[in-house]
C-alpha positions in Angstrom: 42.1 17.7 58.9 42.2 19.3 62.3 43.0 22.6 63.9 45.5 23.6 66.5 45.1 26.9 68.3 48.1 28.7 69.6 47.9 31.8 71.9 50.7 34.3 71.4 50.9 36.2 74.7 52.3 39.7 74.5 52.1 40.0 70.7 51.7 43.7 70.0 53.7 44.0 66.8 51.5 43.2 63.8 54.6 43.2 61.5 56.2 40.5 63.6 52.9 38.6 63.7 53.0 38.6 59.9 56.5 37.1 60.0 55.3 34.4 62.3 52.4 33.6 60.0 54.7 33.4 57.0 57.1 31.1 58.9 54.3 28.7 59.9 53.0 28.6 56.3 56.5 27.7 55.3 56.4 24.5 57.2 55.7 21.3 55.3 53.7 19.8 58.1 51.2 22.7 58.3 48.5 23.0 55.6 47.5 26.6 56.5 48.4 29.0 59.2 46.5 32.2 59.8 47.0 34.9 62.5 44.0 36.5 64.3 45.9 39.6 65.5 43.0 41.0 67.5 42.8 37.9 69.7 46.5 37.0 69.6 45.7 33.5 68.3 47.4 31.5 65.6 45.2 28.8 64.0 47.0 26.0 62.3 45.3 23.6 59.9 47.1 20.2 60.0 46.5 16.6 59.0 44.8 14.3 61.6 48.1 12.4 62.1 50.0 15.6 63.0 52.7 14.8 65.6 52.3 16.9 68.7 56.0 16.2 69.6 57.0 19.1 67.3 55.2 21.6 69.6 58.6 22.6 71.2 60.1 23.0 67.7 57.2 25.3 66.7 57.6 27.2 70.0 61.3 27.8 69.4 60.6 28.9 65.8 58.1 31.5 66.9 60.2 32.9 69.8 63.1 33.2 67.5 61.0 35.7 65.5 59.4 37.5 68.4 59.7 37.3 72.2 56.2 36.2 73.0 54.6 33.6 75.2 53.6 30.6 73.0 50.8 28.6 74.5 49.0 25.6 72.9 45.4 25.0 73.9 46.0 23.0 77.0 48.9 25.1 78.3 48.7 27.3 81.4 49.4 30.9 80.7 51.9 32.6 83.0 51.4 36.2 84.2 53.2 39.1 82.5 53.8 41.2 85.6 57.5 40.5 85.7 57.9 41.8 82.2 56.1 45.0 83.0 58.3 45.6 86.1 61.4 45.2 84.0 60.1 47.6 81.5 59.3 50.3 84.1 62.7 49.9 85.7 64.4 50.3 82.3 62.5 53.5 81.7 63.5 54.9 85.1 67.2 54.0 84.5 67.0 55.5 81.1 65.6 58.8 82.3 68.4 59.1 84.9 71.0 58.2 82.3 69.7 60.8 79.9 69.8 63.5 82.5 73.3 62.5 83.5 74.6 62.6 79.9 73.2 66.1 79.4 74.3 67.6 82.7 77.7 66.0 83.4 80.8 65.9 81.0 82.9 63.7 83.3 84.5 60.5 81.9 83.0 58.4 84.7 79.7 59.9 84.0 80.0 58.8 80.4 80.9 55.2 81.6 77.8 55.2 83.8 75.7 56.4 80.9 77.1 53.6 78.7 76.3 51.1 81.3 72.7 52.5 81.6 72.4 52.4 77.8 73.5 48.7 78.0 70.8 48.1 80.6 67.9 49.7 78.9 69.0 48.5 75.5 69.8 45.0 76.6 66.4 43.4 75.4 66.7 45.2 72.1 70.4 44.3 71.6 69.7 40.6 72.5 66.8 40.4 70.1 68.9 42.0 67.4 71.6 39.3 68.0 69.0 36.6 67.6 67.8 38.1 64.4 71.4 38.1 63.0 71.8 34.4 63.9 68.4 33.6 62.3 69.4 35.8 59.2 66.3 38.0 59.7 68.2 41.3 59.3 65.4 43.7 58.7 63.9 43.9 62.1 63.2 47.0 64.2 65.4 45.7 67.0 68.3 45.2 64.7 67.8 48.6 63.0 67.4 50.4 66.4 70.6 48.7 67.7 72.6 49.8 64.6 71.1 53.3 64.8 72.0 53.8 68.5 75.4 52.1 68.3 76.2 54.2 65.3 75.2 57.4 67.2 77.6 56.3 70.0 80.4 55.7 67.5 80.1 59.3 66.1 80.1 60.7 69.6 76.3 61.3 70.0 76.0 59.5 73.4 73.1 61.6 74.8 71.2 61.1 71.5 71.8 57.3 71.6 70.5 57.0 75.1 67.6 59.3 74.3 66.6 57.3 71.2 66.8 54.0 73.1 64.9 55.4 76.0 62.0 56.9 74.0 61.9 53.8 71.8 61.5 51.8 75.0 58.9 54.2 76.3 57.0 54.2 73.0 57.1 50.4 72.8 55.8 50.1 76.3 52.8 52.4 75.6 52.3 50.9 72.2 52.1 47.4 73.7 49.7 48.6 76.4 47.5 50.4 73.8 47.4 47.3 71.5 46.6 44.9 74.4 43.9 47.2 75.7 42.5 47.5 72.3 42.4 43.7 72.0 40.8 43.3 75.4 38.1 45.9 74.4 37.4 44.0 71.2 37.5 40.6 72.9 35.0 41.7 75.6 32.5 42.6 72.9 33.0 39.2 71.2 33.0 37.2 74.4 30.1 34.9 73.8 31.5 31.6 75.1 29.7 29.7 77.9 32.0 28.0 80.4 29.7 25.5 82.1 26.1 24.2 82.4 24.0 23.0 85.4 22.1 19.9 84.3 19.3 18.6 86.5 19.6 14.8 87.0 16.9 13.6 89.3 17.2 15.5 92.6 20.8 16.6 91.8 22.4 19.2 89.7 25.6 18.2 87.8 28.1 20.8 86.6 29.3 19.9 83.1 30.7 21.5 79.9 28.1 22.9 77.5 29.4 20.5 74.8 28.3 17.5 76.9 24.7 18.7 77.3 22.2 16.7 75.2 18.9 17.5 73.5 16.0 17.2 76.0 18.3 17.7 79.0 16.9 20.0 81.8 19.1 23.0 82.6 19.0 25.1 85.7 20.1 28.7 85.1 20.7 30.8 88.2 20.8 34.6 88.4 23.8 36.1 86.7 24.6 32.9 84.8 24.7 32.4 81.1 22.3 30.0 79.3 24.4 27.1 78.1 22.2 25.8 75.2 19.2 26.9 73.2 15.9 25.8 74.6 12.4 26.6 76.0 11.7 27.7 79.5 9.5 25.1 81.3 9.5 26.7 84.8 10.2 30.1 86.1 10.0 33.8 85.0 12.9 36.1 84.5 14.6 38.8 82.5 17.4 38.0 80.0 20.2 40.1 78.8 20.7 39.4 75.1 22.8 42.4 74.1 25.7 40.2 73.0 23.5 38.0 70.8 21.1 40.5 69.1 22.2 44.0 70.0 18.9 44.5 71.9 19.8 46.9 74.7 16.7 46.3 76.9 16.4 43.0 78.8 13.9 40.5 77.4 11.1 39.1 79.5 10.9 35.2 79.5 8.4 32.8 81.0 7.1 29.3 80.4 7.3 28.3 76.7 9.7 31.3 75.9 12.5 30.4 73.6 15.9 31.3 75.0 19.2 31.3 73.2 22.6 30.1 74.5 24.7 33.0 75.7 21.7 34.9 77.2 22.5 36.2 80.7 19.8 35.6 83.4 19.2 38.8 85.3 16.4 38.4 87.9 15.1 34.9 88.8 16.2 31.2 88.3 14.7 29.3 85.4 14.6 25.8 84.2 15.2 25.3 80.4 14.6 22.2 78.3 17.4 21.9 75.7 16.4 21.9 72.0 19.9 22.2 70.4 23.3 20.8 71.4 25.8 23.5 72.2 27.7 23.1 68.9 24.4 23.7 67.1 23.4 26.7 69.2 23.2 30.3 68.1 26.1 31.4 70.2 28.4 28.5 69.0 27.6 29.5 65.4 28.4 33.1 66.1 31.7 32.2 67.7 32.6 30.1 64.7 31.7 32.9 62.3 34.0 35.3 64.2 36.8 32.8 64.2 36.4 32.3 60.5 36.6 36.0 60.0 40.4 35.8 60.5 40.6 33.8 57.2 38.9 36.6 55.3 41.5 39.4 55.4 40.6 42.5 53.4 42.6 43.2 50.3 44.1 46.4 51.8 45.2 44.4 54.9 46.9 41.8 52.7 48.4 44.5 50.5 49.9 46.3 53.6 51.4 43.0 54.9 53.1 42.6 51.5 54.1 46.2 51.5 55.7 45.8 54.9 57.9 43.1 53.7 59.6 45.5 51.1 59.2 48.8 53.0 62.0 48.2 55.6 64.6 46.9 53.1 63.8 49.9 50.8 64.3 52.4 53.6 67.6 50.8 54.6 68.8 51.1 51.0 67.7 54.7 51.1 69.7 55.2 54.3 72.9 53.9 52.6 72.2 56.1 49.5 71.8 59.1 51.7 75.1 58.4 53.4 77.0 57.9 50.1 75.4 60.9 48.5 76.4 63.2 51.4 79.9 61.8 51.4 80.2 62.4 47.7 79.0 66.0 48.3 81.8 66.5 50.7 79.9 66.2 54.0 81.8 64.8 57.0 81.5 61.1 57.9 79.7 62.0 61.2 77.0 64.1 59.4 76.5 61.5 56.6 76.2 58.6 59.1 73.9 60.5 61.4 71.4 61.4 58.7 71.5 57.8 57.4 70.8 56.5 60.9 67.6 58.6 61.0 66.3 56.5 58.1 67.1 53.3 60.1 65.1 54.5 63.1 62.1 55.3 60.9 62.1 52.1 58.8 59.8 49.9 60.9 56.3 49.5 59.3 54.5 48.6 62.5 52.2 51.7 62.5 50.9 50.6 59.1 50.5 46.9 59.8 48.9 47.4 63.3 46.3 50.0 62.5 44.5 48.2 59.6 43.7 44.9 61.3 42.7 46.7 64.5 40.4 49.0 62.5 38.6 45.9 61.0 38.3 44.0 64.2 37.2 47.1 66.1 34.4 47.5 63.5 33.4 43.9 63.9 33.4 44.3 67.7 31.3 47.4 67.5 28.9 45.9 64.9 28.4 42.7 66.8 27.4 44.7 69.9 24.6 46.2 67.7 23.5 42.9 66.2 25.5 42.8 63.0 28.1 40.1 62.3 30.6 40.7 59.6 32.5 37.6 58.5 35.9 39.3 58.2 37.6 42.3 56.6 36.6 41.2 53.1 32.9 41.8 54.0 33.6 45.2 55.4 35.7 46.1 52.3 33.0 44.9 49.9 30.2 46.7 51.8 31.7 50.2 51.2 31.6 49.6 47.4 27.9 48.5 47.1 25.7 50.7 44.9 22.7 48.2 44.4 20.8 46.3 47.0 18.3 43.5 46.1 15.9 42.1 48.7 14.0 38.9 49.2 10.5 39.6 50.4 9.2 37.1 52.9 11.0 37.4 56.3 13.2 40.2 54.9 11.1 43.2 54.1 8.0 41.6 55.6 7.6 40.4 59.1 7.7 36.7 58.3 4.8 36.3 60.8 2.5 34.8 58.2 -1.1 33.9 58.7 -3.4 31.7 56.7 -6.2 34.1 55.5 -8.3 31.6 53.5 -8.3 28.1 51.9 -9.8 27.8 48.4 -11.1 24.4 47.6 -10.5 23.6 44.0 -11.7 20.0 44.1 -14.1 17.7 46.0 -11.5 17.4 48.8 -12.7 19.5 51.8 -10.8 22.2 53.7 -9.9 20.0 56.7 -8.2 17.3 54.7 -6.4 19.9 52.5 -5.0 21.5 55.7 -4.2 18.1 57.2 -2.0 17.3 54.1 -0.3 20.7 54.3 0.4 20.5 58.0 1.7 17.0 57.8 4.2 17.9 55.1 5.4 21.1 56.9 5.7 19.7 60.4 9.5 19.4 60.1 10.2 22.8 58.5 11.1 26.1 60.2 10.3 28.3 57.2 7.8 31.2 58.1 5.2 29.8 55.6 5.4 26.4 57.4 4.9 28.1 60.8 1.8 29.9 59.4 0.3 26.7 58.2 1.1 24.8 61.4 -0.4 27.5 63.6 -3.7 27.6 61.7 -6.6 25.5 63.1 -5.2 23.3 65.9 -8.1 20.9 65.6 -6.6 19.3 62.4 -4.7 16.1 63.0 -1.3 15.3 61.5 -0.9 12.3 59.2 2.0 10.0 58.7 4.3 11.0 55.9 6.8 8.8 54.0 9.5 9.7 51.5 9.4 13.3 52.5 11.5 15.6 50.2 12.2 19.4 50.2 13.9 21.3 47.4 14.8 25.0 47.4 11.9 27.1 45.9 10.2 23.9 44.7 8.3 23.1 47.8 7.9 19.9 49.8 6.4 16.6 48.9 5.8 13.2 50.4 3.6 10.1 50.4 0.5 10.1 52.6 -1.9 7.1 52.6 -0.3 5.9 49.3 -0.9 9.3 47.6 1.8 11.6 46.4 1.1 14.9 48.1 2.9 18.1 47.1 2.9 21.6 48.6 4.4 24.3 46.3 3.7 27.6 44.5 1.2 27.5 41.7 2.2 28.3 38.1 0.3 30.8 35.9 -0.8 27.9 33.7 -2.3 26.1 36.7 -4.2 29.2 37.7 -5.6 29.7 34.1 -6.9 26.1 34.2 -9.2 26.9 37.2 -12.8 28.0 36.9 -13.6 31.7 36.5 -14.8 32.2 40.1 -11.5 30.8 41.5 -9.5 32.9 39.1 -11.3 36.1 40.2 -10.6 35.3 43.9 -6.9 34.8 43.2 -6.5 37.9 41.0 -8.1 40.1 43.7 -5.7 38.8 46.3 -2.3 40.1 47.2 -1.6 37.2 49.5 1.0 34.5 48.9 -0.5 31.4 47.3 0.5 27.9 48.2 -1.0 25.0 46.2 -1.8 21.6 47.6 -1.5 18.8 45.0 -2.7 15.2 45.3 -1.3 12.9 42.7 -0.4 16.0 40.6 -4.0 17.4 40.8 -4.5 20.8 42.5 -7.0 20.1 45.3 -6.7 23.4 47.2 -4.9 26.8 47.6 -3.8 28.3 50.8 -3.8 32.1 50.8 -1.2 33.4 53.2 -0.6 37.0 54.0 2.2 39.0 55.6 2.7 42.5 56.8 5.6 44.8 55.8 8.0 45.4 58.7 7.7 48.8 60.3 11.3 49.8 59.3 11.2 48.6 55.7 9.8 51.9 54.2 12.4 54.0 56.1 15.2 51.5 55.1 14.5 52.0 51.4 14.3 55.8 51.8 17.7 55.8 53.6 19.3 53.6 51.0 18.0 55.8 48.2 19.2 59.0 50.0 22.7 57.4 49.9 22.4 56.9 46.1 21.9 53.1 46.4 19.6 51.4 43.8 17.0 49.1 45.4 15.1 46.1 44.0 13.0 43.1 45.0 13.7 39.5 43.8 11.0 37.2 45.0 9.5 33.9 44.2 6.1 35.2 44.9 3.3 36.2 42.4 3.7 39.3 40.2 0.7 40.9 41.8 2.1 40.5 45.3 5.5 41.7 44.3 4.2 44.7 42.5 2.1 45.6 45.5 5.3 45.6 47.7 7.2 47.5 45.0 4.6 50.3 45.0 4.3 50.4 48.8 8.1 50.7 49.4 8.8 52.8 46.3 11.5 50.4 45.1 13.4 51.0 41.9 12.4 47.7 40.4 10.8 44.3 41.4 10.7 40.9 39.9 8.3 38.1 40.9 7.9 34.3 40.4 11.6 33.8 40.3 13.4 30.5 40.8 16.7 30.5 42.7 18.7 30.4 39.5 16.7 33.3 38.1 17.5 35.4 41.2 21.2 34.7 40.4 20.7 35.7 36.8 19.0 39.0 37.7 21.8 39.8 40.1 24.6 38.9 37.6 22.9 40.9 34.9 23.2 44.0 37.2 26.8 43.1 38.1 27.7 42.8 34.4 26.8 46.5 34.0 29.5 47.3 36.4 27.5 47.6 39.6 28.4 46.3 43.0 25.4 44.3 44.2 24.3 43.2 47.7 21.5 40.7 48.2 19.5 40.5 51.5 17.6 37.3 52.1 16.7 34.6 54.6 15.5 31.4 53.0 17.2 28.2 51.7 16.3 29.4 48.2 18.5 32.5 48.7 21.7 30.6 49.3 22.9 30.7 45.7 22.3 34.4 45.2 23.9 35.2 48.6 27.0 33.5 47.4 27.2 34.9 43.9 26.5 38.6 44.8 29.3 40.9 45.8 27.9 41.0 49.4 25.4 38.5 50.9 23.4 39.7 53.9 21.3 37.1 55.8 18.6 37.6 58.4 20.0 35.7 61.4 16.9 34.9 63.5 14.3 34.0 60.8 17.0 32.9 58.3 17.8 29.3 57.4 21.1 27.8 58.3 22.0 27.5 54.6 21.4 31.2 54.0 23.4 32.2 57.1 26.4 30.0 56.1 26.3 31.5 52.5 26.2 35.1 53.7 29.0 37.5 54.3 27.0 39.5 56.9 24.4 38.3 59.4 21.7 40.6 60.9 20.9 39.2 64.3 17.8 41.4 64.8 16.2 40.7 61.5 15.7 44.4 61.1 16.0 45.8 57.5 17.2 49.1 59.0 20.5 47.3 59.9 21.2 47.0 56.2 21.8 50.7 56.1 24.0 50.4 59.2 26.1 47.8 57.4 27.1 50.3 54.8 27.6 53.1 57.4 29.9 51.0 59.5 31.9 49.9 56.4 32.4 53.5 55.2 33.3 54.6 58.7 36.0 51.9 58.9 37.3 52.8 55.4 37.6 56.5 56.5 39.6 55.6 59.5 41.9 53.3 57.5 42.5 56.0 55.0 43.1 58.6 57.8 45.7 56.2 59.3 47.5 55.6 56.0 47.7 59.3 55.2 48.9 60.0 58.8 51.6 57.3 58.7 52.9 58.0 55.2 52.8 61.8 55.7 54.7 61.9 59.0 57.2 59.2 58.0 57.7 60.8 54.5 58.1 64.3 56.1 60.7 63.2 58.6 62.6 61.2 56.0 62.9 64.3 53.8 63.7 66.6 56.7 66.2 64.0 58.0 67.9 63.9 54.6 68.1 67.7 54.6 69.6 67.7 58.1 66.6 69.5 59.7 65.1 66.5 61.6 67.1 64.4 64.1 66.7 61.1 65.7 64.2 62.5 68.2 61.7 63.2 65.4 62.5 59.8 63.8 61.5 58.0 67.0 58.2 59.9 67.1 57.7 59.0 63.4 58.1 55.4 64.4 56.4 54.7 67.8 54.6 58.0 68.2 52.8 57.6 64.9 52.0 54.0 65.7 50.3 55.1 69.0 48.3 57.8 67.1 47.2 55.3 64.5 46.1 52.7 67.2 44.1 55.4 69.0 42.5 56.5 65.8 41.6 52.9 64.8 39.9 52.3 68.2 37.5 55.2 67.7 35.3 52.9 65.5 34.9 50.6 68.5 32.8 53.2 70.1 31.1 54.4 66.9 33.0 57.6 66.8 34.5 58.7 63.5 
């Protein structure tokens, strides 16, 4: 299976985009087609043996639906300046024709006005003709053509010109608004790195980031983006990381500082040794997450797309019914036709279909700028319904900056060897507990490990000098088997305990402590003030968990849980009818992140497994951003509801007034393109955090 990305230049009609998506999904040689309206990209999932010779066929199929530029990945994109000049000229001609039709009654004046109508309406009329040929009748161009030609037929020439003119003006501004909105969103999500400068001997070679290998040396000049994750080995500078973590202030970096791909160098050149290939870098993962977001359309977005498919035919049928009803009531043909034509003008669902995806993508753009990544509209939709939040402890509510407080010797093996075993097993892990063990006592040497194995929540094991060494949490039974003095030490401690076992015998206990994050207490307070139930699901000891519960004033807390027990606790709450979110960071959190209604992962400290399983990623590892997740989701929902009410209210009002003979075609045009412009403008407020 492979993917083909098509860019649709000039796509400003979401309803037309939906038709293109449905047409591509109808092809037997395409497994799945999905439209990312915000970036104007169509992503096609096809088999590896897909024949690229059908590109022209696909291009013709798309342009038959909508007049857009269709560009495959390697195509060059032409400029749209010619199209804009034609648009402006059509508007100018239309204004002159409208004035002429209103001021002059001469026959020749009417001929000139008809010619002007033909000029400004030519693109619409041609598109309508194409729709008839392709049997796609219910299209705004076809409907607008019928409406204006019908107006001419009943002697309403000024109105026909005016409707076509204002429709053209409205489409022009609507296209500009949509494209500007897309540019604004895209600028926030522009994380891609174009090139890298690799140091090879005394030369610097320009290459694509994808070609950079681990341990390569990169030179990053002032104003350039870091191409791959790595450590600074020479130089001192300030890095702009806003796009990656939402951190507004530049970050100071020097020798041994870790720098992520996508960071922008602000002050001085630096040399960076690469630790991850580009495809494994933080920025590449973020780009993939945002691309995957297009697959996860919210239910309301999907529902509106389905509604759009039946909305237009329904209004057309109503138009015919209005005409027939008025004729049966004795109204003249002109009056009946005119009122029916109003329904045709108002029958395009673009305002509905455009505003919803733009609202979701604007929210994702805004949130990404503040260090929060939503994986699609589904995540935003789920977040607004959450009434319960369960947290993991280590690295989520606590700093994850663990330190080894003490080592309890429970056998004849001394502290140094116990620590040597522990360090040797954890040397390949990135978990916070592993980092704490590795940073403790640098005088201890690492031993060779064979048959190393790591399991979620079960610890790590391996063979060292022919002995089976295991590093894991201690069971209550194992604690009760210790002597009284050791038991008292353990019971008095609120530290996390990690046991070191040699051939199944407990030889030592590492006591590891962690501090609560500064924002954790405020986060729980804010969640409770919003009526959200809070809890802790941890694999740590009961005593440690209860200490955190009391400190943070959580509603409930459970300790010594295995991954499957975290899932059980979450599902038990869900069975009571609650909408549950889980916030975690470790490999042992993956299962509960997937099964909860909303999985939220800490992006910096979190494991790759947890991040892949989550619906939302917090790039700053700040618990306070959990509150922001729900605020953004509710802001987005408010704007979508506002737009739905606005569109349905205005269209419904004009339909009723049109049927009664109070509203004319002018009002109908406003209810179509005017309302679409208002809905787009309202949707984009969320991009700047204004609701």
